[in-house]
C-alpha positions as CSV (number, residue, x, y, z in Angstrom):
1,M,6.1,31.6,-26.8
2,N,4.2,30.2,-29.8
3,E,4.1,26.9,-28.0
4,A,2.4,28.5,-25.0
5,K,-0.2,30.1,-27.4
6,D,-0.8,26.8,-29.0
7,K,-1.3,25.2,-25.6
8,M,-3.8,27.9,-24.6
9,K,-5.7,27.3,-27.9
10,S,-5.8,23.6,-27.2
11,Y,-6.8,24.2,-23.6
12,L,-9.7,26.4,-24.7
13,A,-10.8,23.8,-27.2
14,D,-10.8,21.0,-24.5
15,M,-13.6,22.3,-22.3
16,A,-15.2,18.9,-22.0
17,N,-12.5,17.8,-19.5
18,D,-14.1,17.5,-16.1
19,E,-11.0,19.0,-14.3
20,L,-11.5,22.2,-16.3
21,E,-15.3,22.4,-16.0
22,W,-15.0,25.9,-14.5
23,H,-13.5,27.1,-17.7
24,K,-16.9,27.0,-19.4
25,E,-17.7,30.2,-17.6
26,A,-14.3,31.9,-18.3
27,V,-14.4,35.2,-20.2
28,C,-11.1,34.3,-21.9
29,A,-12.9,31.5,-23.8
30,Q,-14.5,34.2,-26.0
31,T,-11.3,36.2,-26.3
32,D,-8.3,36.0,-28.7
33,P,-5.7,33.9,-26.8
34,E,-2.9,36.2,-27.9
35,V,-4.2,38.8,-25.5
36,F,-3.0,36.5,-22.6
37,Y,0.5,36.1,-24.0
38,P,1.8,39.7,-24.5
39,E,5.2,39.9,-26.1
40,G,7.9,42.6,-25.9
41,N,6.5,45.9,-24.9
42,T,2.9,44.8,-25.2
43,T,0.9,45.7,-22.1
44,T,-0.9,43.2,-19.9
45,K,-3.7,45.7,-19.2
46,Q,-6.2,44.1,-21.6
47,A,-5.8,40.6,-20.3
48,K,-5.9,41.7,-16.7
49,A,-9.1,43.8,-17.3
50,I,-10.7,40.6,-18.8
51,C,-9.6,38.6,-15.8
52,K,-11.0,41.2,-13.4
53,I,-14.5,40.7,-14.7
54,C,-14.3,36.9,-15.1
55,P,-16.4,34.9,-12.7
56,V,-13.8,32.1,-12.5
57,S,-10.6,34.0,-12.2
58,S,-9.9,32.4,-8.8
59,E,-10.1,28.9,-10.3
60,C,-8.0,30.0,-13.2
61,L,-5.3,31.4,-10.9
62,E,-5.3,28.2,-8.8
63,Y,-4.9,26.2,-11.9
64,A,-1.9,28.2,-13.0
65,L,-0.4,28.2,-9.5
66,S,-0.5,24.4,-9.4
67,G,2.5,24.5,-11.7
68,I,0.7,23.7,-14.9
69,E,1.1,27.1,-16.6
70,A,4.5,28.8,-16.8
71,Y,3.6,31.5,-19.3
72,G,0.9,34.0,-20.0
73,I,-1.7,35.8,-17.9
74,W,-3.8,33.4,-15.8
75,G,-6.3,34.6,-13.1
76,G,-5.2,38.1,-13.7
77,K,-1.5,37.5,-12.8
78,T,1.6,37.3,-15.0
79,A,4.0,34.4,-14.7
80,T,6.3,36.7,-12.6
81,E,3.5,37.7,-10.3
82,R,2.5,34.0,-9.9
83,L,6.1,33.1,-9.0
84,K,6.1,35.7,-6.2
85,M,2.9,34.1,-4.9
86,L,4.3,30.6,-4.5
87,P,6.2,31.1,-1.2
88,L,2.9,32.5,0.3
89,R,1.1,29.3,-0.7
90,K,3.8,27.2,0.9
91,I,3.3,28.8,4.3
92,G,-0.5,28.6,4.0
93,R,-1.3,32.2,3.3
94,P,-4.2,32.6,0.9
95,V,-3.6,34.1,-2.5
96,S,-6.0,36.5,-4.1
97,V,-6.9,37.5,-7.6
């Protein structure tokens, strides 16, 4: 899991990347990355609450669903929740945050 946290920190530091331009508006950019990688019995409530008020949560979720992110909370969804959404994407049903 530390590898995923390191990846998130690197991701947050690389906001100059045009592909991730939307991330400049992300609320998580001003938040401790550990919030988005809960371990053990840690709750996901804090991360999901942050995502709920984020103006780019849809872009974030789309980024994660593209197969790039296997861990953590992205776009308000856990990895398990995102996996459940994948079949819906394949049949053309929209996914929502």
